C-alpha positions, -999 to 999 in steps of 0.1 A, spaced: -291 -755 -127 -284 -790 -145 -278 -793 -177 -293 -818 -202 -276 -827 -234 -296 -824 -268 -286 -825 -305 -297 -792 -310 -274 -778 -292 -249 -788 -321 -266 -761 -342 -239 -733 -338 -211 -760 -348 -232 -771 -377 -233 -735 -389 -195 -729 -388 -187 -766 -403 -211 -754 -430 -196 -721 -434 -161 -738 -436 -175 -763 -464 -188 -733 -483 -156 -714 -483 -136 -746 -492 -159 -753 -523 -163 -716 -538 -142 -706 -563 -161 -668 -566 -142 -655 -534 -104 -649 -531 -85 -668 -507 -78 -638 -485 -120 -628 -485 -128 -661 -472 -98 -657 -444 -114 -626 -435 -148 -643 -437 -143 -673 -415 -123 -647 -389 -153 -626 -385 -174 -659 -384 -150 -669 -352 -147 -635 -339 -184 -634 -334 -190 -668 -322 -159 -662 -296 -168 -628 -283 -203 -630 -281 -207 -665 -263 -217 -670 -225 -206 -699 -205 -188 -717 -234 -155 -727 -222 -142 -745 -194 -125 -716 -175 -151 -689 -184 -170 -688 -152 -142 -690 -133 -126 -659 -156 -159 -642 -151 -156 -642 -117 -122 -625 -116 -133 -599 -139 -163 -588 -120 -145 -591 -83 -112 -573 -98 -94 -599 -83 -66 -603 -109 -36 -604 -92 -24 -636 -96 -23 -631 -135 2 -619 -157 7 -583 -164 -8 -581 -199 -33 -604 -185 -41 -586 -154 -45 -555 -178 -73 -570 -204 -90 -584 -173 -89 -551 -156 -108 -534 -185 -136 -553 -181 -136 -547 -142 -133 -509 -148 -159 -509 -174 -184 -529 -153 -186 -552 -188 -172 -584 -182 -178 -599 -217 -152 -571 -230 -121 -592 -220 -133 -623 -237 -141 -602 -270 -104 -588 -263 -88 -619 -264 -107 -639 -289 -98 -609 -311 -58 -611 -307 -60 -651 -305 -76 -648 -342 -59 -619 -357 -23 -632 -351 -34 -666 -362 -51 -653 -395 -16 -634 -402 3 -660 -402 -24 -684 -420 -26 -655 -449 11 -653 -452 22 -691 -451 -7 -712 -460 -12 -728 -492 -46 -731 -490 -63 -708 -466 -95 -723 -460 -76 -760 -454 -57 -740 -424 -90 -723 -410 -105 -757 -408 -70 -772 -392 -72 -740 -367 -113 -754 -360 -107 -788 -360 -74 -797 -339 -85 -801 -303 -52 -774 -288 -67 -750 -310 -100 -735 -314 -119 -756 -290 -90 -748 -263 -94 -710 -268 -127 -711 -255 -111 -723 -219 -75 -713 -215 -82 -679 -233 -46 -666 -214 -25 -696 -225 -44 -696 -262 -30 -662 -271 2 -669 -256 4 -699 -283 -10 -672 -309 17 -653 -306 42 -680 -307 27 -689 -344 31 -650 -351 67 -651 -339 75 -674 -360 76 -646 -390 103 -627 -369 123 -658 -364 122 -668 -404 131 -632 -415 163 -635 -387 146 -601 -370 157 -607 -334 142 -581 -315 107 -581 -331 111 -621 -323 118 -613 -288 94 -585 -284 65 -611 -295 77 -640 -269 80 -613 -240 47 -603 -250 35 -642 -250 53 -647 -219 32 -615 -199 -2 -631 -209 10 -665 -201 44 -677 -187 40 -707 -210 52 -680 -234 87 -683 -227 92 -716 -242 89 -696 -274 124 -688 -274 130 -725 -288 117 -716 -319 146 -693 -334 171 -721 -329 148 -746 -346 140 -721 -373 175 -713 -381 189 -749 -378 178 -773 -405 168 -804 -392 170 -836 -416 141 -859 -416 164 -890 -395 171 -869 -374 131 -861 -367 129 -893 -364 153 -899 -338 142 -871 -320 105 -882 -320 120 -917 -309 140 -906 -283 112 -883 -268 95 -920 -255 124 -926 -233 132 -890 -219 102 -882 -199 115 -899 -161 150 -881 -167 133 -848 -174 107 -851 -141 139 -856 -121 157 -828 -134 130 -802 -130 118 -806 -99 156 -812 -82 165 -781 -101 131 -763 -89 140 -775 -52 176 -762 -51 172 -732 -74 148 -700 -72 127 -715 -101 100 -691 -119 75 -703 -94 47 -694 -120 58 -720 -148 69 -747 -116 31 -744 -106 18 -746 -140 37 -778 -145 27 -792 -114 -15 -787 -117 -27 -815 -139 -62 -810 -127 -81 -801 -159 -66 -820 -186 -90 -834 -206 -71 -848 -237 -88 -880 -238 -69 -913 -241 -69 -913 -282 -53 -882 -288 -19 -891 -287 -23 -914 -313 -33 -887 -335 -2 -866 -326 16 -896 -334 2 -905 -368 3 -870 -377 42 -867 -368 53 -899 -388 30 -892 -414 51 -860 -424 85 -875 -420 79 -902 -439 64 -881 -470 91 -857 -457 106 -852 -493 72 -849 -511 62 -821 -487 93 -802 -489 98 -804 -528 63 -790 -531 69 -762 -504 104 -757 -489 93 -739 -460 73 -769 -450 106 -784 -436 108 -757 -411 69 -765 -401 80 -804 -398 107 -798 -375 88 -772 -353 56 -798 -353 81 -826 -345 94 -809 -316 61 -801 -304 51 -838 -301 87 -843 -282 76 -818 -254 43 -837 -254 57 -870 -250 86 -859 -223 63 -840 -205 40 -868 -201 44 -869 -165 23 -838 -164 -3 -842 -189 -21 -808 -186 15 -792 -193 23 -816 -219 -11 -809 -241 -4 -770 -239 31 -766 -238 37 -795 -269 6 -779 -287 22 -748 -292 45 -765 -316 22 -786 -327 1 -752 -338 23 -754 -368 5 -785 -386 -24 -757 -395 5 -748 -424 14 -783 -436 -24 -797 -439 -26 -777 -472 5 -794 -487 -10 -828 -482 -32 -830 -514 2 -820 -533 19 -854 -520 30 -871 -553 25 -907 -540 -13 -897 -529 -24 -875 -555 -61 -892 -545 -56 -872 -513 -83 -845 -524 -81 -810 -506 -118 -825 -495 -102 -856 -480 -79 -835 -460 -110 -814 -450 -133 -841 -441 -106 -861 -422 -101 -829 -403 -135 -822 -392 -139 -859 -385 -112 -854 -358 -135 -821 -350 -166 -842 -344 -146 -874 -324 -138 -846 -302 -176 -835 -296 -185 -868 -294 -160 -880 -266 -169 -852 -246 -208 -856 -247 -202 -893 -240 -178 -887 -211 -205 -863 -198 -237 -886 -203 -216 -909 -186 -206 -890 -153 -169 -886 -162 -175 -848 -172 -193 -829 -148 -201 -805 -179 -195 -803 -215 -174 -774 -219 -187 -767 -257 -223 -768 -252 -248 -757 -250 -239 -721 -265 -256 -692 -250 -252 -654 -258 -242 -628 -228 -265 -603 -242 -292 -625 -223 -274 -627 -193 -255 -591 -187 -278 -592 -154 -264 -620 -139 
């Protein structure tokens, strides 16, 4: 059935934006309660959805048919729960809960302003919006974010267990092993700048090394297939410039951000490394966006510090939040324009629908 875009389809997202702004402005609710309210709203939105997300119907078919052999062990287990329960919405609810709960744990523990971090999670393209489509990889990314806790506190076994869990949800989770050395090694601002600059020259070299290695060795075929598959990359031509701007902004104001909150040095290192991965994997945009995004997700813990930058005291929390929400608005607008022009065959975010109305489909 053909879909005809209507602005009224944006109402569910407008309601979320209103909720986030209310949580940002109210002073009568504690930060932890605000986080619980936002978490609950996001969970209801994601678990009750139908047809929202680029891969939704593909996953629905796998669940209803029981053909889940190609998936990683833990992902297969969750999808099979829906098959044996004869209730396809259940795996979507389980994935949504796990993605959001691990994100909530990290935000509650490390964010200076919990609401701004949730706004960042909602607005940054490879987080909330991506979790509506790539549910397995989004959960792996959330687990990598969670693994930081154990890398930071030197709990090696728990860190490895979380990374292993991420890997058994999605093979890209293996890249989370890189989090530990980045956390333990204190990179300087100059090194991070050098890392960022060098990333623009390393893509072709890495491309040659990866596929040469895969030819002569028994490389993990799931990771290789993941690296080769770029059919669904929908990042847009302007997204890299956003990544570069945020990286250079963090490096330029490195001292102010770290002076306000010392742990920001680690978050900046992790997110800068994410942009490094994004650039060197540019020969495969799909993987660059996903794998780099796993590390760039630590931006959600840096944004709350922006209003504290001494050189930008006018950079109020409302300005930071407005800038983030504009990013989301631009994302939605670009998808709508691409659909109306025929570039996209559908808009993965809209229209929003409830599975309660489609149990017999």
